[in-house]
N, C-alpha and C positions, 0 to 999 in steps of 0.2 A: 503493500500498498503505498501510495506515494505522503511523505509528512508535510503536515500544513504548515505553509509559513505566515506568520502575521507581520507587516511592516506597515511603517507610518504610512498614511496614503499620499503622503507628497513626494513621496520615492517610487514607488510604483517598481520595487526592484524585483528583477527574476533571483530566485534564488539558486544555491548549488543542487539540491535535490530535482527541482525542474529540468535542469540544462542537461542532469546524467537521465535523468528521465527519457528528454525526448530523443536522446542520442540515440536510443531501443525503440525509437517510434517505426513501424514497419508497415504502416496502413496510413492511405492518404484522410485527412482529417482538414473540415473547414470550418472557421470558425468565423456568423456571421456577426456584423457589430453593425445593430440596428438603431438609427439615429433616424428622428423627424428632422429634414432639412439635409441631412446625405452629409458627406466630404468636411464643408464650410462648417455645419454646426458640432462637429464630433469634438471632442473632449483631446484637444494637443497632447497631454500627456498621457492618457490612454491612448492615443494614437500609437507614439512612440514605443509603448511598452509593446503593444501588440505588434508591430512590426519586429520588433527585437526578438520577441517571443518564435516569429515564424521564421525566423532568422535561423534557426536553432535546427530545424529539421527540416531536410528536403519535403518530407510528407505532411508539412503545415502549412497553412496558409489562410490568412483571413481575410474577406473584404466586407466595404461598409457597405449597408443598403441602406438607401432613401426610403423610409417607412411610411413617405407621403407618396410615392411615387410606385415601388417595388410592392403593392398590397397582395399581388398575389402569391410573392413568395409568403409573405408573412405572414398569409391566412394557410398556406400551404403547411405550414409548422405549429399551427396553434398558437400563433406567438401574438395574437392582436390585445392582448389583456397584460403585456410586460408594459415595464414604465422604460421610457425614454434610455435610449443607450445601453439596451439592456444586450443577449448573447442569443444564438443557437449554436451548438456545437454540434457538428453533423459528420458520421463515416458513413461507409456503406454498410455498415451492421445496424446503428441506429442513431438517434438521434437525441439532445437533451436544451431545455430552454433555460437559461440561466438570468435570472432577474440582475439589474444593477443594485438594487438595494441589497442583493445577496453579498454582493462584494466588499462591503463595509460593516463594521460594528462598532460600538461605541463603548467604551471600557471607564467607569468610575473608581480610581484608585482608594478612593477614599471609602466608597459602599463594597466592593471589591467584588462588582459586578457589571456582567458580559450585558448588551440590549442591541437588538439588531435597531435600524433605522425605524423601521414601522413603530416598534415597543418606545423607543426614545422619544420619537416623534406625538405618540399616542398619551404618555404621562405628563411630557411636561407640557403640552398641548391643553390638557385638562387643567392642571394647575393654572395656567397662565389664563385660561377661560374663567376659573375660579377668581384670581384675581381681580379679573375684570368686572365681572358681574356680582361676585360674592353670593353667588346660589351653589350651595352645597346639595340641590339634591339631583342635578345633570350627573354626577358620576358618582362611583362606590367610593367610599370612604378612604378604604384602603387604595385607590387608584392615587386619589389627592392627597393622601400621607408619600406617598412615594413620588410623586410628582414634586410636592414641597423637597424632599431629600434630594434629589435631581437638582432641583432648583438652588437650594443653598448650597450644594458643594457641585455646581457647576464649572467650578474652576479645574477640577480634579478629571474632567469626564475628557478624554480625548479620542478623536475619530482614529479609525486605524483601516489600511486596505488589506485584503484577505482574498484579492484578486488572481494572486499566484498560485493559492492551494487549488481554488475552487475551478478556477480555469484547468489547471491540471490534471485535476479530479474528473473533470467535466470530460476531456481527451481521453482518461483512461476509460472512463464508463464506456463512451461511445465505441471504443477499441477492443475493448476485453469481450470474452465468449461469455463469461459470469460474471456478474456483479452481485456484491449486497445489496440490497433493496430495504428501505425503512418503506412501510406504508404505514399512512397515519388517519385517524377516524377523529374527526373532529379538528379542533381549530391549530391549525399550522403556525399564522401567525403570531398565537401568544406565547409559542415555545421559547425557554429560556434560550437566549443568544448563545450562550454558552455551551449548553447540551448542544443546540444545533451546530455551531462551531466545531467541536469535538466528535460528532458522528461523522460531519461530512469529512474531514481531517483524516479520519479514521477510513475513510473509501465509501462511505453508506450515501446513496441516492434517495429521494426523497420523491412518495409517490403518495397523493390525494386520493383517498378512498369515502365514496360517499356513502358506503355501508360496510360492515362486516362480511357481509355477501357477493364483496368484491374482494375480497383476501387472494384467492388464488392459491398456487403453487409455487409461487417465486418469492415469496415473501420472507423474508430472514429475520426482519426484527418489526413485530405489530406495535402499534406507540396511539391507547388511547388517549386521546390530550384534550381534556375539556371537551367533550362532545357536547354539542349543543342541544339533542333529543334525549331520551331512554330508547334504549335497545328495544326490537321487537322481540316476540319469543322464537321465529325463525332465525333472526340478526343472532341470539344466544346462542341458539344450537348451530349457528355458522364458525362463530367463536370456540364454542365447547370442540367441535371437530377439529380446529386447526390446534388447538391446542392437544 
């Protein structure tokens, strides 16, 4: 499994483990960089990072896709819900969608906690809304309390770039014959970012399922994460069969 690499978001460093891994790459892989507005609107540092990454193997190339014009390609891969400047990593075996938000995480050294951009913005946004409206009924009290902690200790929060590990593991995923898969029933966005980073760094890949009936035979790890509804008797039987 590829070692995870967490680097300061300003550096976009390609670590040694990635360089060594790409020397062994034998299948052709394309990274589609999805940018609204195309090359002129693409993040400059991220472009250079991708050029440097592709230069490490003759089997790796990347292509900037203007999502406003090349809608057929985006739709073909089911990538219409990805945020701007996200990725499709594709080989002859399979493809993987990689959202831009998954390339980063926030770490608060005072609280010793990692948060995804979605989580970080949610908690801070909830507390900022409370400060503006003084309405405590819009959010759960635990959410407001946690948002206040992040707000009070904002100077201890650092944004980190985890794209080197995510893209390297994505390449490994689309070229491997067998890959370990985490299937999630419930809310993926609410998952602790440190747990998610650990699993991705360990080579696991995520697939959301709408029901335990969709577990299938290729599930290496099943994660029941804050499901929003009770399971039915049929779903309970499917869980029992899986176990």
